[in-house]
N, C-alpha and C positions, 0 to 999 in steps of 0.2 A: 444870405444872398440878396434879399430885398434891401437890406441896409446898404450893402455894397452897390447895388443898382442905383439907389437914390443918391448915394455919395458920388458915383461916377457914371453919368448918363451914357457914356460910351458903351457901357455894358448892355444897354437897351438893344443893341444890335445883335446880341448873342441869344440864340434860341433858348438856352436853359433859363436865362433871366426873363425873357419874354414869357415863356411858358409858366414860370412861377407867378409872375404878376397877373397873367391871365387867369390862373387858377384862383388866386386871391379875389379877383373880380367876379369870377363865374360861380364859385362854390357858395351855396346858400348857407352852409354851416359856418362860414367865415364872415364875421361882421366887417363892416367897413372901417372899423376903428384902426386896425394896423396901417391901412393905406393912408387914412387921414393923419395919423401921427407921423408917418414918414414924410408925407407932403409938408406938414408943418415944420418938421425938423430940417427939411431941405428945400426951402423956398426958392433957392437960386438954381436948383436943378430939376425940380418936379415937372416943370413945363416941358423940358427937353425929353424927359423919360416918357411922358405920355404922348408927346408929338411923334416920337419914334414908334412907340407901341401901337398907337391908333392910326398912324400914317395920316395925321391931320396937322399940317404945318401951322394952322392958326389956333391950335388948342392952347388955352391957358388954364391952369388949375383954379385960379381965383375966379374966373368967369364960368368955366365949364365943369369943374371938379364935382361940385355938389350934384349937379344934374346927372353926371356920369354914375356916381355912386347910387343915386336914387333909381336910376334906370337898371343898373346891374344888381342892386340889392333891395328890390321892392319890399320883400317880406320884413326886412329890418325896420323900414320906415312906416309900416302899416300901423304900428302901435308904439306906445311909449316904451322905451327899453326898461327892463326890470333888472335890478341887481342880482347877480348870481349868489351873493351872500350878504347878510346884514349883520353888523356887529352890534350887540346889545351889552349893556353894562351888567355888572354882577347883581345889583339890586333888582333890576328888571327880570333877569334870569331867575333869581330866587323867587320873586313874586309869581312869575309864570309857572315855575315848577310846582309851587304850592297849590296854585289853582288847578293845575292838571291832576295832581294827586288827589285833591278833594273831589274833583269830577269823577275820577276813576273809582274812588271809594264809594261814591253815591250811585253811580250808574254802571260801573264795570269798565273793563278795558275797552279802548276804541276798537271798532271793527276795521277791517281792511277798507271797506267801502267808505266809512267816515274819514279815514286818513286820506284816501284818494280824493274825496270830495274837497277836503280842506286844502290839499296840495294844489288842486285845480284852481280853487279860489285865490290862493296866495300867489302861485306861480303862473297861472294862466293855462288855458286848455292845451295850447301847442306844446308847452314844455312838459306837461303831464303826459301827453301822448308819446312824446319822445322817450321819457323815462320808462313808461309802461312797455314800449316796444323793445327797449334795451333789456328789460327784465325777462 
């Protein structure tokens, strides 16, 4: 629906499309990336979409888009984004696996607390809290 909206800004007059874009702007769990990508993919219509949605006839994405996203998504911009996954090569994986096995042979298996502390250091405290609350 969002792709359709940005492809045809006339749809910005429809409540369903407005509600969906508002949800993407409002929800903290949704990063600003989808909106930014749609705006980049539809430079000829993005201004019309947001002018209609925000009821601001002078809105332009190039001038006001970044400020809009920073205002609506402050948590996203508070820290550097971290990747959800990292790809490592076979050799690095092999070396890391060997080091982990040696550690466990010498010191025993990792405790839940050690694993949680490591996850917090790697992913950040906010993501660790989210995964802990989901468990």
